[in-house]
N, C-alpha and C positions, 0 to 999 in steps of 0.2 A: 679475196680468196685461190685467188692466181699467183700471187709469191705466197704465198703459202703452199703448195703445191711444188713449186718452184724448188721451196728448199727441200722438200721429199722430195721431189729427183734427185737432188743433188746429192743427200743421206743414201737414197737406191744405189749411186754407182761411189759412194766410199764404202756402204756394206760389202757389194759383190766386188772388191779388192778384197776386204777383209776377209772374206767367203774363199778369197781363191788363198789366203796366207794362213786361213786355219787346221789344225787338225782334224778328221774324222767328225767325234765325237765333239771340241768347239765348234765347227761347220753346220754342224745340227742343230745347239742349243741357240746359236747364231743365225737359223735360218726361219728354227719356230716363233724365238722370244723376243725377236727384233726387228728381219726383216720383214718376215709375217708380218706383222703390224703396220710395218709403215705402207709395204705396199699395200694395204686393201684403205688407208688411209691417204692415200696419192691416188688410188682409183676411184676412191670414192668422191673429193677434191675435183678431179677431172670431168664427170662425172656431171658431179652435181652443178658444177660452174657452165658445163656443155646446156646440160638443162635449164638452169636461171636462163642461161642467154636465151634460147627459146622461147622461153613463156615470158619473156619480156621483150621480147625483140632486138637482146642486142648483138652486137654482133659477138660470133665464139671467139675460140682459139687454142691454136692447135701449143701444144706440150711435149714436151721431148724431155727424155729422162739425160742428165748428165754423165759425161765420161767416167768409166771405171775409177777407184781410188789408187795413185801412185804405193807402189806394193814401199818404197823406200820408207814410206810412213806409218809401217810397222801394223800388226794388226791394233796393237791398242792406241795406237794415233787414229786409223781408220775409223775406230769405233769410238773413241773419245769424241772427232769431229762430225762420226755420222750423228750422235744423239746430241751433240751443238743445235745440228743444222733441224733437228725434231721440236728442241727447244726453244728454235727460231721462229718453227711455221705455228707451234703451240700458241705460242704470244700474241704472233701476227689472230688468229683462229679467235682466242680471249679474246684482243682488243675491240676486232670486229660487232663478236659477240657485246660486247659491254657497251657498244656505239650504238645497242640498239636501231642499227639501219636494218637487221633482219626482223625485226618487229616492226618499224613501219612500213615495209613494201610488203605485210600482210604474206610471207611467203612461208607456209608452214613446212612444206618441203623441203624447203632452203636449212631453216632453224636446225632439224631434225638431221640435214647431214653436219651440218658441224660440228653437234652435238654426237653423231658418230665418230668424225674422223678425231675430234678431241682425245672422246674414249681409248680410240684405238692408241693415241701417241703417246696418251700420258703410262700404258703399258712396259712401251720403250725405255725409257730411263730407268726404271728397276732391275728390268731382264737386262741392260746393258752394264752398270755397276755389276749387280750379279756378274757376268761374263767376265770381267775386268780385276776380279774382284778372286779367281779364281788365275788367271795369269801366271804364270811358275811357279805354282802347285803342282 
């Protein structure tokens, strides 16, 4: 779960750089359709990680955001890279869910958090592709 959150932290940094390069209309679409679901999923994973660690007596972990994406990569490159980070995070969470470990530990809150984060991340790919299709029009 922490590794997936790290991918989302990188995605947020990349999206911050993309936002700075976007015109006002594109920035608004980027924020609503891509940034917000990533930010919510990241927050959910961080909170769930801390709560699960506390309930289980495991050590917590500090999470930090990645630096903002470099403008030289361009808006399209930053958005592509951010979407890839989200895909990687989703893949890691899918693997965790498929492993049945969340079921074995019997933590319903953890399972619900994983489902919620994946649901939020599922919105990102289509919205990112939609934004990418409109560039240059």
